[in-house]
N, CA and C of each residue as an Amber inpcrd file, in Angstrom:
protein
   390
 146.5960000  51.5820000  64.2670000 145.5590000  50.8050000  63.6170000
 145.8730000  49.3240000  63.8130000 144.8770000  48.5770000  64.2350000
 145.0680000  47.1420000  64.4600000 145.1810000  46.4190000  63.1210000
 145.7270000  45.1820000  63.1010000 145.7880000  44.4240000  61.8550000
 144.4100000  44.2160000  61.2290000 143.3960000  44.0130000  62.0590000
 142.0410000  43.8210000  61.5280000 141.5530000  45.1100000  60.8770000
 141.8030000  46.2560000  61.5110000 141.4090000  47.5390000  60.9250000
 142.1770000  47.7990000  59.6330000 143.4670000  47.4370000  59.6210000
 144.2650000  47.6070000  58.4050000 143.7290000  46.7320000  57.2840000
 143.3260000  45.5100000  57.6070000 142.7610000  44.6170000  56.5900000
 141.4630000  45.1890000  56.0540000 140.6320000  45.7270000  56.9170000
 139.3670000  46.2990000  56.4760000 139.6120000  47.5090000  55.5830000
 140.6310000  48.3050000  55.9140000 140.9400000  49.4760000  55.0990000
 141.4600000  49.0640000  53.7250000 142.2480000  48.0020000  53.6850000
 142.8050000  47.5400000  52.4160000 141.7980000  46.7280000  51.6230000
 140.7940000  46.1940000  52.2580000 139.8030000  45.3570000  51.5950000
 138.4150000  45.8820000  51.9270000 138.0810000  47.0800000  51.4010000
 136.8040000  47.7050000  51.7420000 135.6300000  47.0410000  51.0450000
 134.4580000  47.4560000  51.4150000 133.2700000  47.0050000  50.7200000
 132.3230000  46.2130000  51.5860000 132.7690000  45.8040000  52.7500000
 131.8870000  45.0900000  53.6420000 131.5120000  43.6940000  53.1770000
 132.2230000  43.1490000  52.2040000 131.9160000  41.8030000  51.7250000
 132.2100000  40.7790000  52.8130000 131.3100000  39.8550000  52.9640000
 131.4910000  38.7410000  53.8980000 131.1450000  37.4570000  53.1630000
 131.8320000  36.3740000  53.4700000 131.5030000  35.1030000  52.8270000
 130.1220000  34.6190000  53.2500000 129.4650000  33.9080000  52.3630000
 128.1460000  33.3360000  52.6250000 128.3440000  31.9090000  53.1190000
 128.2550000  31.7180000  54.4170000 128.5020000  30.3920000  54.9970000
 127.4140000  29.3850000  54.6590000 126.2660000  29.8560000  54.1820000
 125.1860000  28.9580000  53.8020000 125.2530000  28.5080000  52.3490000
 126.2210000  29.0250000  51.6100000 126.3380000  28.7100000  50.1880000
 127.0090000  27.3570000  49.9710000 126.6910000  26.7220000  48.8530000
 127.3700000  25.4710000  48.4930000 128.7410000  25.7580000  47.8970000
 129.0120000  27.0270000  47.5710000 130.3070000  27.4160000  47.0280000
 131.3000000  27.5160000  48.1880000 132.4450000  26.8170000  48.1010000
 133.4220000  26.8770000  49.1960000 133.8580000  28.3160000  49.4920000
 134.2050000  28.5760000  50.7480000 134.5720000  29.9260000  51.1690000
 135.7690000  30.4710000  50.3940000 136.7900000  29.6360000  50.1400000
 137.9580000  30.1200000  49.4050000 137.5480000  30.5450000  47.9950000
 136.5940000  29.8190000  47.3990000 136.1320000  30.1290000  46.0490000
 135.3250000  31.4230000  46.0450000 134.5240000  31.6480000  47.0770000
 133.7860000  32.9010000  47.1830000 134.7550000  34.0800000  47.2440000
 135.8010000  33.9430000  48.0510000 136.7940000  35.0040000  48.1800000
 137.5280000  35.2010000  46.8620000 137.9240000  34.1100000  46.2250000
 138.6370000  34.1780000  44.9460000 137.7840000  34.9170000  43.9100000
 136.5200000  34.5480000  43.8140000 135.6310000  35.1850000  42.8490000
 135.4030000  36.6590000  43.1770000 135.3090000  36.9840000  44.4590000
 135.1130000  38.3710000  44.8660000 136.3200000  39.2160000  44.4810000
 137.5150000  38.7020000  44.6840000 138.7230000  39.4580000  44.3270000
 138.8000000  39.6360000  42.8180000 138.4710000  38.5930000  42.0580000
 138.4640000  38.7160000  40.5960000 137.4610000  39.7760000  40.1600000
 136.2630000  39.7280000  40.7170000 135.2310000  40.7060000  40.3660000
 135.6930000  42.1240000  40.6650000 136.3000000  42.3050000  41.8200000
 136.7600000  43.6410000  42.2180000 137.9410000  44.1020000  41.3760000
 138.8010000  43.1610000  40.9590000 139.8970000  43.5230000  40.0540000
 139.3300000  43.9010000  38.6870000 138.3190000  43.1650000  38.2520000
 137.6920000  43.4430000  36.9550000 136.9830000  44.7970000  36.9250000
 136.3020000  45.1490000  38.0260000 135.5450000  46.4070000  38.0120000
 136.3910000  47.6140000  38.4290000 137.6600000  47.3620000  38.7620000
 138.5660000  48.4590000  39.0810000 138.5990000  48.8660000  40.5340000
 137.7550000  48.2680000  41.3770000 137.7990000  48.6520000  42.7900000
 139.0400000  48.1070000  43.4930000 139.6970000  47.1240000  42.8890000
 141.0350000  46.7000000  43.3130000 141.9520000  46.9570000  42.1230000
 142.5410000  48.1370000  42.0900000 143.3740000  48.5470000  40.9650000
 144.6850000  47.7550000  40.9370000 145.2930000  47.6190000  39.7510000
 146.6090000  46.9750000  39.6810000 147.5840000  47.6460000  40.6470000
 148.3380000  46.8330000  41.3580000 149.2900000  47.3390000  42.3320000
 148.7330000  47.4400000  43.7410000 147.4110000  47.2810000  43.8960000
 146.8090000  47.3270000  45.2270000 147.3290000  46.1540000  46.0460000
 147.8230000  46.4650000  47.2220000 148.3240000  45.4200000  48.1120000
 147.1560000  44.8500000  48.9030000 146.9950000  43.5340000  48.8270000
 145.9470000  42.8560000  49.5880000 146.4190000  42.6360000  51.0170000
 145.4840000  42.5150000  51.9430000 145.8710000  42.2730000  53.3380000
 146.6170000  40.9470000  53.4840000 147.4050000  40.8540000  54.5250000
 148.0850000  39.6050000  54.8470000 147.0310000  38.5300000  55.1180000
 147.4090000  37.3010000  54.8790000 146.4820000  36.1760000  55.0230000
 145.7930000  36.1810000  56.3770000 146.5520000  36.2640000  57.4410000
 145.9580000  36.2100000  58.7830000 145.0580000  37.4080000  59.0730000
 145.4570000  38.5810000  58.6040000 144.6350000  39.7790000  58.8270000
 143.3000000  39.6730000  58.1150000 143.3390000  39.2450000  56.8430000
 142.0900000  39.1310000  56.0930000 141.2190000  38.0130000  56.6510000
 141.8420000  36.9160000  57.0690000 141.0830000  35.8180000  57.6760000
 140.3530000  36.3100000  58.9290000 141.0400000  37.0970000  59.7560000
 140.4120000  37.6310000  60.9670000 139.2720000  38.5750000  60.6070000
 139.4800000  39.4280000  59.6090000 138.4430000  40.3810000  59.1870000
 137.2010000  39.6640000  58.6710000 137.4090000  38.5850000  57.8980000
 136.2850000  37.8740000  57.2850000 135.7030000  36.7770000  58.1720000
 136.4040000  36.4430000  59.2520000 135.9250000  35.3980000  60.1490000
 136.0720000  34.0010000  59.5610000 137.1670000  33.7940000  58.8110000
 137.4380000  32.4870000  58.2090000 138.8100000  32.0070000  58.6610000
 139.0960000  30.7480000  58.3980000 140.4030000  30.1980000  58.7510000
 141.4750000  30.7570000  57.8070000 142.6880000  30.9600000  58.3110000
 143.7620000  31.4720000  57.4550000 144.0050000  30.6310000  56.2000000
 143.8520000  29.3110000  56.2990000 144.1090000  28.4880000  55.1010000
 143.0840000  28.7630000  54.0020000 141.9010000  29.2780000  54.3590000
 140.8910000  29.6460000  53.3640000 141.4060000  30.8030000  52.5110000
 141.9400000  31.8180000  53.1620000 142.4910000  32.9750000  52.4490000
 143.7420000  32.5580000  51.6840000 144.5920000  31.7550000  52.3090000
 145.8260000  31.3150000  51.6430000 145.5130000  30.5460000  50.3640000
 144.5020000  29.6930000  50.3970000 144.1460000  28.9320000  49.1970000
 143.6130000  29.8570000  48.1070000 142.7770000  30.8090000  48.4840000
 142.2610000  31.7700000  47.4970000 143.4140000  32.5400000  46.8640000
 144.3370000  33.0440000  47.6760000 145.4860000  33.7870000  47.1590000
 146.3250000  32.8970000  46.2400000 146.5510000  31.6380000  46.6300000
 147.3580000  30.7220000  45.8250000 146.7220000  30.5070000  44.4540000
 145.4180000  30.3080000  44.4250000 144.7270000  30.0860000  43.1550000
 144.6870000  31.3660000  42.3210000 144.5400000  32.5080000  42.9610000
 144.5760000  33.7800000  42.2440000 145.9620000  34.0200000  41.6410000
 146.9900000  33.6300000  42.3800000 148.3520000  33.7870000  41.8600000
 148.5720000  32.8690000  40.6580000 148.0960000  31.6350000  40.7450000
 148.2390000  30.6910000  39.6340000 147.5210000  31.2020000  38.3880000
 146.4360000  31.9390000  38.5750000 145.6640000  32.4820000  37.4520000
 146.2110000  33.8260000  36.9600000 147.2170000  34.3640000  37.6530000
 147.7980000  35.6330000  37.2350000 147.0290000  36.8640000  37.6690000
 146.1010000  36.6890000  38.6040000 145.3010000  37.8220000  39.0910000
 146.0850000  38.6190000  40.1240000 146.8610000  37.9220000  40.9430000
 147.7010000  38.5680000  41.9480000 149.1110000  38.0070000  41.8610000
 150.0370000  38.7170000  42.4700000 151.4190000  38.2400000  42.5870000
 151.8280000  38.3590000  44.0410000 152.4610000  37.3300000  44.5590000
 152.9440000  37.3580000  45.9310000 154.4270000  37.6880000  45.8950000
 154.7870000  38.7050000  46.6540000 156.1630000  39.2030000  46.6520000
 156.8030000  39.0490000  48.0180000 156.6820000  37.8610000  48.5770000
 157.3070000  37.5700000  49.8660000 156.8800000  38.5410000  50.9380000
 157.8490000  39.1650000  51.5680000 157.5730000  40.0850000  52.6700000
 156.8550000  41.3560000  52.2040000 156.8640000  41.6080000  50.8930000
 156.1900000  42.7920000  50.3460000 154.7090000  42.5590000  50.1010000
 154.2310000  41.3540000  50.3720000 152.8060000  41.0810000  50.3080000
 152.3010000  40.6130000  48.9620000 150.9980000  40.5660000  48.8730000
 150.2980000  40.1150000  47.6770000 149.6440000  41.3170000  47.0290000
 149.9020000  41.5120000  45.7410000 149.3640000  42.6720000  45.0320000
 148.5660000  42.2310000  43.8110000 147.6150000  43.0740000  43.4320000
 146.7920000  42.8290000  42.2520000 147.6390000  43.1110000  41.0160000
 147.5990000  42.1840000  40.0540000 148.3610000  42.3230000  38.8070000
 147.5600000  43.1120000  37.7800000 148.2760000  43.7590000  36.8640000
 147.5690000  44.4060000  35.7530000 146.8480000  43.3500000  34.9190000
 145.6920000  43.7180000  34.3830000 144.9110000  42.7920000  33.5610000
 145.2300000  43.0450000  32.0930000 145.1170000  42.0080000  31.2940000
 145.3380000  42.1970000  29.8660000 144.0220000  42.0560000  29.1020000
 144.0580000  42.3990000  27.8330000 142.8490000  42.4030000  27.0110000
 142.2270000  41.0100000  26.9120000 143.0490000  39.9750000  26.7630000
 142.5260000  38.6090000  26.6530000 141.7790000  38.2300000  27.9340000
 142.3420000  38.5860000  29.0730000 141.6900000  38.2660000  30.3430000
 140.3410000  38.9780000  30.4350000 140.3150000  40.2390000  30.0270000
 139.0660000  41.0010000  30.0830000 137.9990000  40.3600000  29.2060000
 138.3900000  39.8830000  28.0350000 137.4570000  39.2280000  27.1320000
 136.9210000  37.9330000  27.7420000 137.8090000  37.1350000  28.3180000
 137.3870000  35.8920000  28.9670000 136.4980000  36.1710000  30.1710000
 136.8180000  37.2000000  30.9110000 136.0170000  37.5620000  32.0750000
 134.6010000  37.9590000  31.6530000 134.4810000  38.7020000  30.5640000
 133.1610000  39.0940000  30.0640000 132.3760000  37.8690000  29.6040000
 133.0450000  36.9400000  28.9160000 132.3730000  35.7160000  28.4650000
 131.9280000  34.8790000  29.6620000 132.7570000  34.8120000  30.6850000
 132.3990000  34.0600000  31.8890000 131.1950000  34.6880000  32.5900000
 131.1680000  36.0060000  32.6380000 130.0310000  36.6960000  33.2650000
 128.7490000  36.4210000  32.4870000 128.8420000  36.4280000  31.1650000
 127.6640000  36.1250000  30.3410000 127.1840000  34.6950000  30.5900000
 128.1320000  33.7450000  30.6270000 127.7760000  32.3460000  30.8760000
 127.1390000  32.1890000  32.2560000 127.7370000  32.8200000  33.2600000
 127.2020000  32.7160000  34.6230000 125.7780000  33.2710000  34.6860000
 125.5370000  34.3910000  34.0260000 124.2020000  34.9770000  34.0220000
 123.1990000  34.0560000  33.3300000 123.6060000  33.4650000  32.2090000
 122.7180000  32.5490000  31.4810000 122.4310000  31.2980000  32.3100000
 123.4620000  30.7400000  32.9320000 123.2800000  29.5340000  33.7490000
 122.3550000  29.8220000  34.9250000 122.5580000  30.9480000  35.5820000
 121.7180000  31.3180000  36.7270000 120.2730000  31.5430000  36.2810000
 120.0960000  32.1970000  35.1270000 118.7470000  32.4580000  34.6150000
 118.0080000  31.1540000  34.2930000 118.7490000  30.1230000  33.9170000
 118.1500000  28.8250000  33.6150000 117.9690000  27.9630000  34.8610000
 118.4050000  28.4670000  36.0110000 118.2280000  27.7450000  37.2680000
 119.3330000  26.7500000  37.5790000 120.4490000  26.8120000  36.8570000
 121.5560000  25.8920000  37.1170000 122.2680000  26.2880000  38.4070000
 122.6800000  25.2810000  39.1640000 123.4780000  25.5380000  40.3620000
 124.9090000  25.8610000  39.9270000 125.7110000  26.3450000  40.8610000
 127.1190000  26.6180000  40.5730000 127.8090000  25.3430000  40.0920000
 127.5730000  24.2330000  40.7890000 128.2130000  22.9590000  40.4190000
 127.7890000  22.5200000  39.0180000 126.5120000  22.6970000  38.6930000
 126.0390000  22.3240000  37.3500000 126.6710000  23.2160000  36.2820000
 126.7860000  24.5010000  36.5720000 127.4090000  25.4230000  35.6160000
 128.8700000  25.0540000  35.3870000 129.5740000  24.6970000  36.4520000
 130.9710000  24.2870000  36.3160000 131.0730000  23.0140000  35.4770000
 130.1670000  22.0640000  35.6980000 130.1550000  20.8260000  34.9030000
 129.9470000  21.1420000  33.4240000 129.0060000  22.0160000  33.1240000
 128.7500000  22.3930000  31.7360000 129.9700000  23.0550000  31.1020000
 130.6000000  23.9350000  31.8420000 131.7890000  24.6130000  31.3430000
 132.9300000  23.6310000  31.1200000 133.1310000  22.7180000  32.0550000
 134.2000000  21.7260000  31.9110000 133.9600000  20.8330000  30.6950000
 132.7130000  20.4290000  30.4780000 132.3830000  19.5860000  29.3300000
 132.6430000  20.3510000  28.0300000 132.2350000  21.6060000  27.9710000
 132.4670000  22.4200000  26.7730000 133.9560000  22.6220000  26.5350000
 134.7000000  22.8460000  27.5970000 136.1460000  23.0480000  27.4910000
 136.8270000  21.8000000  26.9460000 136.3970000  20.6330000  27.4300000
 136.9880000  19.3690000  26.9880000 136.6690000  19.0690000  25.5220000
 135.5110000  19.5350000  25.0470000 135.1260000  19.2760000  23.6510000
 135.9290000  20.1130000  22.6700000 136.4870000  21.2090000  23.1060000
 137.1630000  22.1240000  22.1640000 138.6260000  22.1620000  22.3520000
C-alpha cells in the first residue's frame, strides 16, 4: 500500500478542503478532525496519517497539515508521539459541553448570515467580556 493509500485508509470519508472558502485550509482540516473526533468517527487512540502522507492525499502543502496538527495538539485533541505518530486523545465531559455550545453558536451565526470571520469576532468579544 502506498503512503497516499495508507493516508486515505487512516483518514476515510472523502473529505477535501474547500479552496474557494475564506477559511484557511489548515483551519478547515483542524475543524474537520475536531468534528470527526466529536462524532466518534475518529475514536480515541486512532493514529492520524503522517503529515506528508495526509498532505499528499488532500492536495495541500505539508505545512498546512503540520499547522493543523500543532493547533490540535495545543487544544488537547491529538497527541504527537514522535516516531509513533499523532493520535486522537480521549475527550472529556467539559470538552464535549464546550463543543456542543460551539456547534449551537455556529448554527445560530450561520442562520443569521454571519461569515466565519464575523462569528469569530463575536465570540472573541464575548470571551473578552467574561
